[in-house]
C-alpha positions as CSV (number, residue, x, y, z in Angstrom):
1,X,-70.2,121.8,66.6
2,X,-70.5,125.4,66.5
3,X,-70.0,127.1,69.9
4,X,-71.7,130.0,71.6
5,X,-69.1,132.7,71.4
6,X,-70.6,134.9,74.1
7,X,-67.8,134.4,76.6
8,X,-69.1,136.8,79.0
9,X,-72.1,134.8,79.6
10,X,-70.1,131.7,79.6
11,X,-67.8,133.2,82.4
12,X,-71.0,134.6,84.2
13,X,-72.3,130.7,84.3
14,X,-68.9,129.5,85.6
15,X,-67.3,132.1,87.7
16,X,-70.6,133.9,88.8
17,X,-68.6,137.2,87.7
18,X,-66.9,138.6,84.6
19,X,-63.3,137.6,84.3
20,X,-60.7,139.5,82.2
21,X,-60.1,137.6,79.2
22,X,-56.2,137.1,79.1
23,X,-56.1,135.7,75.7
24,X,-55.2,132.2,77.2
25,X,-57.0,129.9,79.6
26,X,-58.5,130.4,83.0
27,X,-58.8,127.4,85.4
28,X,-62.0,126.6,87.3
29,X,-63.1,124.1,90.1
30,X,-66.5,123.3,91.8
31,X,-68.5,123.3,88.7
32,X,-71.9,122.1,89.6
33,X,-74.2,119.8,87.5
34,X,-76.6,122.8,87.2
35,X,-73.9,125.0,85.8
36,X,-72.7,122.3,83.5
37,X,-76.3,121.6,82.2
38,X,-76.7,125.3,81.5
39,X,-73.4,125.3,79.5
40,X,-74.4,122.5,77.4
41,X,-77.8,123.8,77.0
42,X,-76.6,127.2,75.8
43,X,-74.0,125.5,73.6
44,X,-71.0,126.8,75.5
45,X,-69.7,123.4,75.8
46,X,-69.2,120.6,73.3
47,X,-70.7,117.3,74.5
48,X,-68.1,115.2,72.7
49,X,-65.3,117.3,73.9
50,X,-62.5,115.2,75.9
51,X,-59.4,116.3,77.6
52,X,-56.9,113.9,76.3
53,X,-57.9,110.4,77.6
54,X,-60.8,111.7,79.7
55,X,-64.4,110.8,79.4
56,X,-66.4,113.2,77.2
57,X,-68.2,116.1,78.7
58,X,-71.5,114.4,78.2
59,X,-70.1,111.3,79.9
60,X,-69.1,113.4,82.9
61,X,-72.3,115.2,82.9
62,X,-74.3,111.9,82.9
63,X,-72.2,110.7,85.7
64,X,-72.6,113.8,87.8
65,X,-76.3,113.5,87.1
66,X,-76.3,109.9,88.3
67,X,-74.2,110.8,91.3
68,X,-75.1,114.2,92.9
69,X,-72.5,116.1,94.8
70,X,-69.7,115.7,92.2
71,X,-68.3,118.8,90.7
72,X,-66.3,119.4,87.7
73,X,-62.8,121.1,87.2
74,X,-61.1,122.2,84.2
75,X,-60.5,125.5,82.1
76,X,-62.1,127.7,79.7
77,X,-60.3,129.0,76.7
78,X,-60.2,132.7,75.4
79,X,-62.6,133.7,72.6
80,X,-59.3,135.2,71.1
81,X,-57.8,131.8,70.4
82,X,-59.1,129.3,67.7
83,X,-59.7,126.7,70.3
84,X,-62.1,128.8,72.2
85,X,-64.3,126.5,74.4
86,X,-64.5,124.6,77.8
87,X,-62.4,121.5,78.9
88,X,-63.4,119.3,81.6
89,X,-60.3,117.9,83.2
90,X,-62.0,115.8,85.8
91,X,-64.3,115.6,88.7
92,X,-64.2,115.7,92.5
93,X,-66.3,114.7,95.4
94,X,-66.1,115.5,99.1
95,X,-68.3,113.6,101.9
96,X,-69.5,110.0,102.4
97,X,-69.9,107.6,99.7
98,X,-70.8,104.1,99.3
99,X,-69.2,101.3,97.6
100,X,-71.6,101.5,94.4
101,X,-70.4,105.2,93.8
102,X,-66.9,104.3,94.4
103,X,-67.0,101.2,91.8
104,X,-68.9,103.5,89.2
105,X,-66.2,106.4,89.9
106,X,-63.4,103.9,89.2
107,X,-65.0,102.5,86.4
108,X,-65.4,105.7,84.4
109,X,-62.3,107.4,85.6
110,X,-59.8,104.5,86.0
111,X,-57.3,105.9,83.5
112,X,-56.9,109.4,84.9
113,X,-53.5,110.8,85.2
114,X,-54.3,111.4,88.8
115,X,-57.0,109.4,90.8
116,X,-57.5,109.8,94.6
117,X,-59.7,107.8,96.4
118,X,-59.8,108.6,100.3
119,X,-62.3,108.4,103.1
120,X,-64.8,111.2,102.3
121,X,-62.9,112.4,99.1
122,X,-62.7,111.3,95.4
123,X,-60.9,113.1,92.6
124,X,-59.8,112.3,89.0
125,X,-57.7,114.4,87.1
126,X,-56.7,114.3,83.4
127,X,-53.5,116.2,82.1
């Protein structure tokens, strides 16, 4: 898939401001479903992209759509690099959740490098 190379527009969606292109990667947290939807719609993110053994961007998007309140975290890669793009490293949720949400979370993210399930907090991270 050919990605949209307008990194300034991409960064405005993710960070709500322009960020300096340091030629490497820039990490982000708290990416909402709305922002992820815009990134996919404008072709800044590849729906088939995975971070090592993580679910694909599309699978994470679908999970977030089904379970409101989850946010994604990951990093953007500089437009100066051959591997320009966005990588989602996982999801996070703060607040009350029920058993159904927990089971769906565990089902999709069971093989995360770090998996946290606490009262009012869920997090999955792929290295």
